[in-house]
N, C-alpha and C positions, 0 to 999 in steps of 0.2 A: 101945587102939591107941597108940604111941607117934608124936609127930611125926614127920614126914621131916624130918630135917635138907637144907637148900640146902647146893650144893657151895659151896665158896669156892672161887672164883677167885686162883691163885697170882701174885700180882702180880711176881715177879720172873721168871715164865715169858714168854718174847717167841721170835714166830716166827723160822724160821728164817732167813738172811741173806739166803738166793736167793731166797725167796718176799716177803719183802721189796724186796729189790730190783730184783726182774722186778714187781711193781707199781708201785714209784715211775718205774721205766723208762716206764711203759706212760704212766701220765700225763704222764712230763716231752716223750713223743715228741708225744702228743693237742696237747698247750699249744704243741711248736715249730710242730705239724701246722696247727692253728687262723695262729698270727701270720705263717706264711708265704702266709695265703690272705687277709688283710686286704689286701695291695697288690691283689690279683688283684679283690677284691670292689671295693674303692674304684674302680679304673680299671674295670668293671665298672656303676658308679653312674653314673660320670662320662661314659660313652660313652652309657649309655641316657639321661642328661641334656641332654646335647647333642644325641643325635638330636632330642628332644621339641622343645626350642628352637630345632632348623633344619628340620624338616619343614614340608612346604607344607601340609599337612592342619589345621595350628593356626595358619595366616596369617588374619589380623584383616581379615574383609570389610566389616564396619561399627560405626561408633562412632555411638550413639544418646545423645542426650544431651535430659533432660528437666527442668522445674522454671524453668527460664530464661523471664526476659518480658523484662527489660533488655538486659541482652548476650547478642549472634547467637550462636547452635548453633555456628555455625563455628570463632568464638574459642575459647570452652570448649572444644571440641576439640581444637583448637589448645595453649591453655595445659598442655593433659595429659600433650602430649610424644606421644599413643599415633597411629601412624598405619595405614592399611590396608595390607593385607601384608605389615606387622609380624607376629613369632609373639606369638601371645598369653600365652606365658609369659616372654616377654622384658623386664618392667618390672615395680616395684614400685607395686602401686596405691596406697599409702601417697603415694608419692614422686608423684606423679599429682596425686592428692589435694590435696596441701601445695599443687604448681604453679599448680593451677584458682587455688585459692583466694590467689593472689597480685594477682589481681585484688580490687581493694577491695568491690565491690558484690557480690561471694561470701561468706556469711556459711559455707557451708558447705558440702563436696562428697562423694560415694561414688562410686568405683569399684569395679564388678564384672565378672567375665570369665562369660559364659556362654556354653560349650564348647560345638563346640570353637570358635569363630570370631565372635563378636559380643563388643563392650566397651558396657556400661550405665553412663551417668555421669548423676548424680540430684542436681542443686545446688537450693541454697535461697537466695535474693536478698534482703541486705537491702532492708530498708521504710522508704525516708525520711518520718521526719513532720516537719524543722524543719531550717532551716539556726541554725547558733551564728555569732555576731559574735566571732570573739576579734581577734588579729591580721589578719586576712582573716577571708571566711566557710568555714565548714565544713559538711559535712553528717550528720546527728545519724541515727539510726534510731531502731526503734521500742523496743529495750531500751538506749535513751538513750546507745550509743556514739558516739561521736563520727570516724565511720571516713574521712573524705576532705577534700581543700579541697572548695568547688564552684567547679565549670567552666559555661560558659555553656551549653555542649552538655548538658550535664546534665540542660536545661528544664525545672525543679523549680518548682512556684509554691507555695514553703512559708511559712507564719509565719516571721521571724526571732526566734531567744530573745539577748535581751542582758544584760549584767550577770554574768555568768561572765568567769572570766580565765584563762590559761594555765597558773597557778601552782594552781589548782585539779585542773587536767588531768595535773600534772606525772608523777606516779606511774600515772593508768592514763589510757584514750583512754575512760573511762564518765562521763558526768554523775555527779556525786558525790550530788546533791539530787535525791533520788526524788519529793521532792512536785512537782520539778517533770514528772515522768511521769508522774505522776497525776493533774494537770491537763490535757497534753496528751489522756491514756485519755481523760477525763469528757470532754472538747471533739471528741474524734471521734469519740465514740459517741451524741453529740445528735442531735436534730433541732433544728429552728428554729436559736437561736444554736450554731452550733458553729466548729468546728477550720477553714473554710474561709471563715468570715467575721471572722478575726483577722490583723492584719499583723503584730505585736509581742509577745512575753511580755517582760516585763521581770523580771530576777531580782534581790532585795534581800534581802539578810542579814538584815537588821533585822524589816523589813514583811513579806518575803514575797512577792508576785506582783502585774504588775498587767498587764491585757492592753490593748491598743490596736487597736479596732476597726477594721477596713478600710473601711467606710464614714467620712468624718469625722473617723477618729482619734480619738475619745473611749475617755477609758482607765478603765477598770474594776478599783478595788484591791478584790482578792480573799483577802488571805491567805494563809494556809498549808492550809486546811483547807477540811470541807466546801464545795467545790466545786457541787456539784451543788444545793443547796440557797441558794448567792449565787447561782447565774447563772440561775434559775430567779426571783430577787425583781428581778434586771436586768429579766428580760421582763415579770414584771407591772407592773413603773413603767415600762417605755419603751410598755407597751401602751396604759397611759391618756394618752399623745403620739402617738397613732394609728403607732407604729414609727417616729417621727421622731426622730435623733439629732444633726441639727444645731442649734447651735447653746449644745448641752453639753459642759463640758469633760470632767465625771469624773465616775464614780459611787463614793461610797462605800459598799462592800461588806462590809465588815466583818463587820456584826451583821446580817444577812440582814430583821430585823425593822425596821428603822428604818433604811430607805436614803436617803444623803444625797445629791443631784443637784447639783453644781456646773456654772453656768453658766458660759461664753466673758462675758470683760467689755464687748466691744461689743456683746453681745447684750443683755446686760442696761444698757446704755446707750441701745439702741434701744427695747429694750421698758419696760423702768423700773420689771423685777424690784429682788429679791435677789441676793446672788452665791451662794446656796444653799438646796434645800428638803429638805425630808425628803418619802419616797417613802411 
């Protein structure tokens, strides 16, 4: 059998003009009809949205606040700008969250709609761990962020961090020395001698950190590492004195295996000892 040859289309052949014109005209009519309908569709959408944001069915009847301990819930609700009776669609949640976070105690805030008429606000407050002495006293949180000036009504009983400078915080409100936060973390987690028994933490760029006890103001030089090991060594040596700090000026804990205890001069004169002894 001979193979069937396919018919080749004549490239010079074209549909009659009337057929082509009719088809083009139909496309044009459809396009014009669609364009003409757009304003009507836009108006209908606007009308529908306007109805939604004004209907009483979506009026807020409650603003619930969770996660706050220091800041009153009423204050947080007021900061959000959302009021009972307001339409639940008439505000931006992001703007409400930003407004809540203008309070320095609020670390994070989340605003959610619970349709048809309830607003839920979840906040996370900062956890203060120390006061920082710069030009005045500031409050520092558990992330190392110096977030506000200290005020008497803050009612905080916390150790004071000294040795930092405003220049060191110029580009950020976060304390640049991570070792400081490590030390505070160790002190906060400990039993026995812990953060509650510390009056001051001094930061030295060369020698590291010194802790001053709340009782008797004794200095503990702990350097920049191995904080738990050094504090345990301090407790062992102090145990040989039945926990008595009186008369001691400082503990040199740079080497926790050979602790040096420095006594106050007046106690040495009264007791007749030396100005230091190995622990």
